C-alpha positions in Angstrom: 165.3 135.3 195.8 166.5 136.2 192.8 169.4 133.8 191.2 172.4 135.3 189.4 174.4 132.0 189.2 173.9 130.6 185.8 175.6 127.4 187.0 172.6 126.5 188.8 170.7 125.7 185.2 174.1 122.8 184.9 172.0 120.9 187.4 169.1 118.5 186.0 165.8 119.7 185.4 164.0 117.6 187.8 160.8 118.4 186.5 161.1 118.0 182.6 159.2 115.3 181.0 161.9 112.8 179.6 162.6 112.0 183.8 159.1 111.3 184.7 157.7 114.5 185.3 153.9 115.4 185.0 151.7 118.6 185.3 149.1 116.9 187.3 146.5 119.8 188.2 145.6 123.7 187.1 143.1 125.7 187.9 142.8 127.0 184.3 144.4 126.6 181.0 142.2 127.9 178.9 144.5 129.2 175.9 147.5 126.7 176.3 147.7 123.5 178.1 149.9 123.0 181.2 151.2 120.1 179.8 153.7 122.2 178.1 155.5 123.4 180.9 157.8 120.7 181.5 158.4 119.9 177.9 161.9 119.4 177.0 163.8 122.2 174.6 162.8 125.4 174.3 159.5 127.0 173.7 158.7 127.3 169.8 156.6 130.0 168.4 155.1 130.7 164.9 153.5 133.9 164.5 149.9 134.1 162.9 148.9 130.6 163.9 145.7 130.8 165.1 143.4 128.1 166.8 139.9 128.5 167.5 140.7 130.0 170.9 143.3 132.3 169.8 147.3 132.6 168.8 148.9 129.2 169.8 151.3 129.3 172.1 153.9 126.7 173.2 153.5 127.0 176.9 150.9 127.4 179.6 148.2 130.3 179.1 145.3 131.3 181.4 142.2 133.6 180.6 141.8 136.9 181.4 141.1 137.5 185.2 139.0 140.6 184.1 138.4 141.7 187.9 137.9 138.0 188.7 139.5 137.6 192.5 142.3 134.7 192.9 145.6 133.7 191.2 146.2 131.1 188.5 148.3 127.9 189.5 149.7 124.7 188.0 151.1 121.7 190.0 154.2 119.5 189.1 155.0 116.2 190.2 158.6 116.0 190.1 160.0 113.1 187.7 162.9 112.9 189.8 162.1 114.2 193.8 164.8 115.9 195.0 166.5 119.0 196.9 166.1 122.1 194.5 168.6 124.4 193.8 167.2 126.8 191.3 163.9 127.2 189.4 163.4 129.0 186.0 160.2 130.7 185.0 160.6 130.9 181.3 158.0 133.0 179.5 159.5 133.1 176.1 157.3 134.4 173.3 154.9 135.6 176.1 155.4 139.6 175.9 151.8 141.1 176.3 150.4 137.9 178.1 152.9 137.1 180.8 152.1 137.4 184.3 153.7 140.7 186.2 154.9 138.2 189.1 155.2 134.6 190.0 156.0 132.6 193.2 156.8 128.8 193.9 155.9 126.4 196.5 156.5 122.7 197.2 155.7 119.7 199.4 157.1 116.0 199.8 154.0 113.7 199.4 154.0 109.6 200.2 152.2 107.5 197.8 149.9 108.7 194.8 147.0 110.7 196.4 144.3 112.2 193.6 145.6 115.7 192.5 142.4 117.5 193.7 143.8 116.4 197.2 147.3 117.6 196.5 146.0 121.0 195.3 143.5 121.2 198.3 146.5 121.0 201.1 147.0 124.0 202.7 150.7 123.0 203.9 152.5 124.2 200.8 156.3 125.4 201.7 157.1 128.7 199.9 160.4 128.4 197.8 160.1 131.5 195.7 158.4 134.4 197.3 156.0 136.2 195.2 158.4 138.2 192.6 158.0 140.3 189.5 158.9 138.4 186.0 160.1 140.1 182.7 158.2 138.7 179.6 160.0 136.6 176.8 163.0 135.8 179.5 164.3 133.5 181.6 163.3 133.9 185.1 166.1 132.8 187.2 165.4 132.1 191.4 167.9 130.8 193.5 166.5 128.3 196.2 168.1 127.5 200.0 166.4 124.7 201.1 167.9 121.0 202.1 164.6 119.2 202.1 163.7 116.8 199.8 160.5 117.8 197.9 158.4 115.6 195.3 155.8 118.4 194.2 156.1 122.1 192.9 153.3 124.6 192.4 153.8 127.5 190.2 151.5 130.7 190.9 151.0 133.4 188.6 149.8 136.4 190.4 147.2 136.8 188.7 147.1 135.2 185.4 149.0 135.1 181.9 151.3 132.8 180.2 154.6 131.0 181.1 156.5 128.7 178.5 158.5 126.6 180.5 159.4 125.6 184.1 162.8 124.1 185.2 163.3 122.9 188.7 166.9 122.4 188.7 168.3 120.4 191.9 170.0 117.1 193.1 167.9 114.0 193.3 167.0 112.5 196.2 165.4 109.0 196.8 162.8 107.6 198.8 164.6 106.0 201.6 161.8 103.2 201.8 162.8 102.1 198.7 166.4 101.5 199.0 168.1 98.1 199.6 165.3 96.2 198.0 167.1 94.7 195.2 169.9 95.5 192.8 170.5 99.2 192.3 171.6 101.2 189.6 174.2 103.6 191.5 174.5 105.8 188.6 170.8 106.5 188.4 169.6 110.3 188.7 166.9 109.2 190.4 168.6 107.4 193.1 170.5 110.5 193.8 173.7 110.1 191.4 174.9 113.5 190.0 177.4 114.7 187.5 180.1 116.5 189.5 182.0 117.8 186.2 183.0 116.8 182.7 185.5 118.0 180.2 183.0 118.9 177.6 178.9 119.7 176.9 179.0 121.1 173.5 176.0 119.0 172.0 173.9 118.1 175.3 174.1 117.8 178.9 176.2 114.9 180.8 173.1 114.7 182.8 171.1 112.8 180.3 173.4 109.8 180.7 171.8 109.2 184.2 168.2 109.6 183.0 165.9 106.7 183.5 164.7 104.4 180.6 166.4 103.9 177.1 167.0 107.0 174.9 165.1 107.6 171.8 167.5 109.5 169.8 171.2 110.5 169.9 169.8 113.9 171.2 168.6 112.2 174.4 172.3 111.4 175.4 175.5 113.2 176.0 177.7 114.0 173.0 180.9 116.3 173.1 182.5 118.0 170.6 185.7 116.7 168.2 188.7 116.8 169.7 191.9 118.1 168.0 194.4 117.6 170.2 195.9 114.4 172.2 193.3 114.3 174.9 190.2 112.5 175.9 186.8 113.4 176.8 185.4 112.5 180.6 182.6 112.8 183.2 182.9 112.5 186.8 179.6 111.1 188.6 178.7 111.0 192.3 177.0 107.9 192.9 173.9 107.3 194.8 175.7 106.5 197.9 179.2 104.6 198.4 178.5 101.4 196.9 179.9 97.9 195.3 179.4 98.0 191.8 178.5 94.7 190.0 177.5 95.1 186.3 178.5 98.3 184.3 176.3 99.3 181.0 177.8 101.8 178.4 175.1 102.2 176.2 175.9 104.0 172.4 172.4 103.5 171.1 171.9 106.0 168.1 175.4 107.1 168.3 176.7 105.4 164.6 179.6 107.7 163.5 180.1 109.6 166.4 180.2 107.0 169.2 183.7 107.2 171.3 186.4 104.1 170.3 187.1 102.9 173.7 185.9 103.7 177.2 187.6 103.2 180.7 185.9 103.3 184.3 187.8 104.3 187.3 186.1 104.5 191.2 187.0 106.8 193.8 186.7 105.3 197.7 185.8 108.3 200.3 190.0 108.4 201.1 190.7 109.2 197.5 191.9 105.9 196.5 191.2 105.0 192.8 190.1 101.6 191.9 190.3 100.5 188.2 186.6 99.0 187.4 186.6 98.7 183.7 190.4 98.7 181.8 190.4 101.1 178.5 188.1 99.1 176.2 186.9 99.1 172.5 183.3 100.2 172.3 181.0 99.7 169.1 178.5 102.1 167.4 174.6 101.7 168.4 175.3 99.3 171.2 174.2 98.2 174.6 177.6 96.8 176.2 177.1 95.4 179.2 180.7 94.7 181.6 180.7 92.5 184.7 182.9 94.4 187.2 185.6 91.9 189.4 185.0 91.8 192.9 185.7 95.1 194.6 188.1 95.8 197.5 186.3 98.9 198.9 183.2 100.7 197.9 183.4 103.7 195.7 181.4 106.9 195.8 182.4 108.4 192.9 183.3 107.2 189.5 185.2 108.8 186.6 184.1 107.6 183.0 186.7 108.2 180.0 185.9 108.1 176.5 188.6 107.8 173.5 188.8 110.2 172.3 185.5 111.8 171.9 182.1 111.1 170.8 178.6 110.3 172.5 177.0 107.8 174.8 173.0 107.6 175.6 173.6 105.8 179.0 175.8 105.0 181.7 174.3 102.1 184.1 176.5 101.0 187.3 174.4 98.1 189.1 175.4 97.0 192.6 174.5 97.5 196.4 175.4 100.1 198.7 178.5 99.3 201.1 179.7 100.8 203.7 
């Protein structure tokens, strides 16, 4: 089904490289490498930039079939397995060499079998039926399926080039791994999700929940400068109702634009609000770690208020799942 709801793209891209995504297999990548499919940021293009195989493209491009039967495919292991809500097949800069049509399938796989074994499986589930695409454009497809997936397969019918593959959805952790130790209840890979925020002018609040440490200011969440008496905020659905023991507010790389202060408020399933961290001053370019007082009840959502605006690299909320 072709999707027209751009709100899908506000959900995190589960396949993007900074989340740990990987293009593990392709049957052909003669003109441009398969790994480009999941690079962060838009595809770039420099005209008349030729390598020994032709014009250099920031995407995945296969050779012309010339009557050769079959289609070309690439398989992506999601950095964060989860429920897929929408897929963007971006053909930016591919104008005379984009595929006439594409389809997308998915699998849920335990453990880490070889890529060739995954490619040979015949139980792929079709999420996007064979559908026409246009060149140099973002082709958005909504997905209506509540299953958890770990891998997606993009197929071009029959060949051509795609710049980026975006797999928007909600993280779902491997249930076998839950309860084995302290848990970051705010991690996207554990099932946390940004529900809403006041401002996403410079960057997405989803990046607050990414794994690892940010490597630049552009890998965090930053708001526009406020010119009123309000403050910016973000609401996060936790991995599950839980008891938070430790909060980490990381302003790394935010020097002249870090918030002056922050506050954390939890919400229980009956709507009761619990103050987790009172309004507290923050420093630039610093990983702040705050113990959270013993909680009277589990919370399922947390609101982070920053005063008055600015940016953070990461938010960590360590604890355990509770009733």
